C-alpha positions in Angstrom: 157.1 55.0 69.2 155.4 56.1 72.5 157.0 59.6 71.9 155.8 59.6 68.2 152.3 58.9 69.4 152.3 61.8 71.9 153.6 64.2 69.3 150.9 63.2 66.7 148.0 63.4 69.5 149.3 67.0 70.4 149.5 68.0 66.9 145.8 66.7 66.4 144.5 68.4 69.6 146.1 71.7 68.6 144.7 71.5 65.0 141.2 70.7 66.5 141.5 73.7 68.8 142.7 76.0 66.0 139.8 74.9 63.6 137.3 75.4 66.4 138.6 78.8 67.1 138.5 79.7 63.4 134.9 78.3 63.3 133.9 80.3 66.6 135.5 83.5 64.9 133.7 83.0 61.7 130.4 82.3 63.5 130.8 85.5 65.7 131.4 87.5 62.6 128.4 86.3 60.9 126.3 87.1 64.0 127.7 90.7 64.0 127.0 91.0 60.4 123.4 89.8 61.1 123.1 92.6 63.9 124.5 95.3 61.6 121.4 94.8 59.6 119.3 96.5 62.3 122.1 98.6 64.1 124.7 101.0 62.9 126.6 101.0 66.2 127.5 97.1 66.5 131.2 97.8 66.6 130.8 100.4 69.2 128.5 98.4 71.3 131.0 95.5 71.3 133.0 97.5 73.9 130.2 96.8 76.1 129.2 93.3 75.1 132.8 91.9 75.3 132.2 92.0 79.0 128.3 92.3 79.5 127.5 89.4 77.1 130.0 87.0 78.7 130.0 85.1 82.0 133.3 86.5 83.0 135.5 89.5 82.4 139.0 90.6 83.1 140.3 93.4 85.5 144.0 94.6 84.4 146.3 96.4 86.9 148.7 98.1 84.5 150.7 99.3 87.5 151.3 95.9 89.1 151.0 94.1 85.8 148.3 91.9 87.2 145.1 90.5 85.7 142.1 89.2 87.6 139.2 87.2 86.1 135.8 87.8 87.8 132.3 86.3 87.2 130.0 88.7 85.6 126.9 89.4 87.8 123.9 87.7 86.2 121.9 90.8 86.6 124.3 92.7 84.5 124.6 90.2 81.7 123.0 91.1 78.4 122.0 88.7 75.5 123.2 90.1 72.1 120.5 88.2 70.4 117.8 89.6 72.7 119.3 93.2 72.5 119.2 93.1 68.7 115.7 92.0 68.5 114.1 94.2 71.0 112.3 97.6 70.7 115.4 99.6 71.0 117.6 97.3 68.8 118.9 100.3 66.7 120.5 102.0 69.8 124.0 102.8 70.7 124.7 101.9 74.3 125.8 105.4 74.9 122.4 106.8 73.7 121.2 105.9 77.2 124.3 105.3 79.3 126.6 108.2 80.5 129.8 108.6 78.5 131.6 107.7 81.8 130.9 104.1 80.9 133.7 104.2 78.3 136.1 104.1 81.2 136.9 100.7 82.8 136.3 99.9 85.6 133.2 102.1 85.3 133.5 105.2 87.6 130.9 105.6 90.5 129.5 108.9 89.3 128.5 107.3 85.9 127.1 104.1 87.7 125.0 106.3 90.1 123.6 108.6 87.4 119.7 108.6 87.2 118.8 106.4 84.1 116.3 107.9 81.5 112.5 106.8 81.8 110.2 106.2 79.0 108.6 109.7 79.3 112.1 111.3 78.8 112.3 110.2 75.2 108.8 109.4 74.3 106.7 112.0 76.2 105.3 115.1 74.3 106.4 114.0 71.0 104.0 113.9 68.0 105.9 110.8 66.6 104.8 108.7 69.7 101.4 110.6 70.4 99.3 107.5 69.4 100.8 105.5 72.3 99.8 108.0 74.9 103.1 107.8 77.0 101.8 110.7 79.0 98.8 108.9 80.1 100.9 106.0 80.9 103.1 108.0 83.1 100.1 109.4 84.9 98.6 105.8 85.5 102.1 104.7 86.7 102.5 107.3 89.2 99.0 106.4 90.7 100.0 102.8 90.7 100.7 100.5 93.8 104.2 100.1 92.5 105.0 103.8 92.3 103.6 104.4 95.7 105.4 101.5 97.3 108.8 102.8 96.7 110.6 105.7 94.9 113.0 103.1 93.5 110.4 101.5 91.3 110.9 102.7 87.7 109.8 101.6 84.1 112.7 99.4 84.0 111.8 97.3 87.0 109.2 95.6 84.6 110.5 96.6 81.2 114.1 95.6 80.8 115.7 98.2 78.5 117.9 95.6 76.9 115.5 92.9 76.1 111.9 94.3 76.2 110.0 93.5 73.2 106.4 94.0 71.8 103.8 91.4 72.4 100.1 92.7 72.4 100.7 95.2 69.5 102.9 92.6 67.6 100.7 91.0 65.1 103.2 88.0 64.9 102.9 87.1 68.6 100.0 85.0 69.5 97.8 86.0 72.5 99.0 82.8 74.5 102.7 83.8 73.9 102.0 87.4 74.9 100.2 86.2 78.1 103.3 84.0 78.9 105.7 86.8 78.3 103.8 89.5 80.3 103.2 87.2 83.2 106.7 86.3 83.3 107.6 90.0 84.0 105.3 89.9 87.0 106.7 86.7 88.3 110.3 87.8 88.0 109.7 89.7 91.2 106.6 88.3 92.7 107.9 84.7 92.7 111.6 85.6 93.2 112.0 86.9 96.7 115.7 87.8 96.2 114.6 90.5 93.7 111.2 91.3 95.6 113.1 92.2 98.8 115.2 94.9 97.1 112.1 96.9 96.7 109.9 96.1 99.9 110.1 95.0 103.4 107.1 92.9 103.0 107.2 89.2 103.6 107.6 86.6 100.7 104.4 86.1 98.7 103.3 82.6 97.8 101.4 83.3 94.4 99.3 80.0 94.7 98.3 80.7 98.2 97.2 84.4 97.6 95.2 83.0 94.6 93.6 79.9 96.3 90.1 81.4 95.9 90.6 81.2 92.1 89.2 78.1 90.5 91.2 76.4 87.9 94.3 78.3 88.6 96.5 76.9 86.0 94.0 77.6 83.2 93.6 81.2 84.3 97.4 81.9 84.6 97.8 80.4 81.1 94.7 82.3 79.6 95.0 85.9 81.1 97.6 88.3 82.2 98.0 89.2 85.7 97.2 92.9 84.7 93.8 91.8 83.6 92.6 91.6 87.3 95.2 93.8 89.0 95.0 97.0 87.1 92.4 99.6 86.4 90.8 99.7 83.1 92.1 102.5 80.7 90.3 104.1 78.0 93.2 105.8 76.3 96.2 103.4 77.0 96.4 100.0 75.2 98.0 98.2 78.2 96.9 99.6 81.6 99.7 100.7 84.0 97.8 101.6 87.1 98.6 98.4 89.2 96.2 98.4 92.1 96.5 97.1 95.6 95.5 93.6 96.3 92.2 94.5 97.9 91.2 96.1 94.6 91.7 93.1 92.5 88.9 91.7 90.3 87.4 88.7 92.0 84.0 88.7 90.3 83.8 86.0 87.8 81.1 87.8 85.8 83.6 90.7 85.1 85.2 88.4 82.5 82.7 85.6 82.0 79.9 87.9 80.4 78.8 89.5 77.2 80.5 92.8 78.5 83.6 91.1 79.4 86.4 93.4 80.7 89.0 91.4 78.5 87.5 93.3 75.5 88.8 96.5 77.1 92.2 94.9 78.3 93.6 91.7 76.7 91.8 91.8 73.5 91.7 95.6 73.3 94.2 95.7 70.3 92.6 92.9 68.4 89.2 94.4 68.9 90.4 97.6 67.4 91.9 95.8 64.5 89.2 93.2 63.7 85.5 93.6 62.8 82.8 91.3 64.0 82.6 88.1 61.9 80.0 85.3 61.8 77.5 87.2 64.0 79.6 86.4 67.1 79.5 88.8 70.1 83.2 89.4 71.1 84.2 87.6 68.1 87.9 88.4 68.7 87.9 86.5 72.0 86.5 83.5 70.1 89.6 83.7 67.6 91.9 83.0 70.6 90.0 81.2 73.2 86.6 80.1 74.6 85.6 82.2 77.5 82.4 80.9 79.2 79.8 83.7 79.1 81.9 86.0 76.8 81.6 84.0 73.6 78.1 84.1 72.2 76.3 83.9 68.9 73.0 85.6 68.5 71.7 83.1 66.0 72.8 80.1 68.0 71.2 81.8 71.2 67.9 82.1 69.3 67.9 78.8 68.0 68.7 77.4 71.5 65.7 79.2 72.9 63.5 78.2 70.1 64.5 74.4 70.5 63.9 74.8 74.2 60.4 76.3 73.6 59.5 73.5 71.0 60.7 70.9 73.5 58.5 72.1 76.3 55.6 72.6 73.8 56.0 69.1 72.6 56.1 67.7 76.2 53.1 69.6 77.1 51.0 68.6 74.0 52.0 64.9 74.8 50.8 65.2 78.5 47.6 67.0 77.4 46.9 64.3 74.7 47.4 61.5 77.3 45.1 63.1 79.6 42.4 63.6 77.0 42.6 60.2 75.5 42.8 58.5 78.9 39.2 59.6 79.6 
């Protein structure tokens, strides 16, 4: 009886494992079919994803007949879902990577090859002229990042396997765009293990270096780091000339005023796409947030002044009447 129970249990477990494997296989097939809607090279890319989308990979020694299972370095892992939803979602991996990567393990000459930069594909091309990649390149080369180390490239901020549009994407809220963009900065500036790969500087404590800023949490959630840390650009939608810390904006009136610099940075795209409504000055800011000093309504301002003058006039008449009738 005990043997029969054991056999039934084994059959049940094997059946469950088989059904789960079938379910996983069907799920993976459905995912790949979904990715094929945006990419014609899904099957070719699977040659890369079978390792780089997993937490482990297998090294095989055909001569000795041995296999070694290794953990995939987190920095080399790529999420399929993120890849097929980012700006380069239609790409074949080998559009950017050397064909030497078809060999496994990857040869050193392929791994050491200089990667493409944004300007290599997007520069001096009429199809991308509206984005001013040439101006972006000039700004970047003048930035504190580019001058800090020759190893700093576009990809240190814009992950080529997951980068997505935020500010130009009408489907992304300003709050989400701010969180996404600030996470890019914090991925180095709050992670010393990455920061020290690019500089010999000591570790930075973001909260301490910004201890002069009132309501830190509110500011960090309401504006991007680059609002204060880049030079305002006339031609580029998102400024790329990151400046040294001594050049950072620390004057509250730069943002909290009628001529808020936010209109030339954070709300630049919305300002171009939207017209003034309801008589509000900087109305596009009002659509997303209330910024003291930047959100004003001409009619409300006039009524406020009028109410103030009427109040002062009423008090003056009251005081004068009391003096006259007291006599």
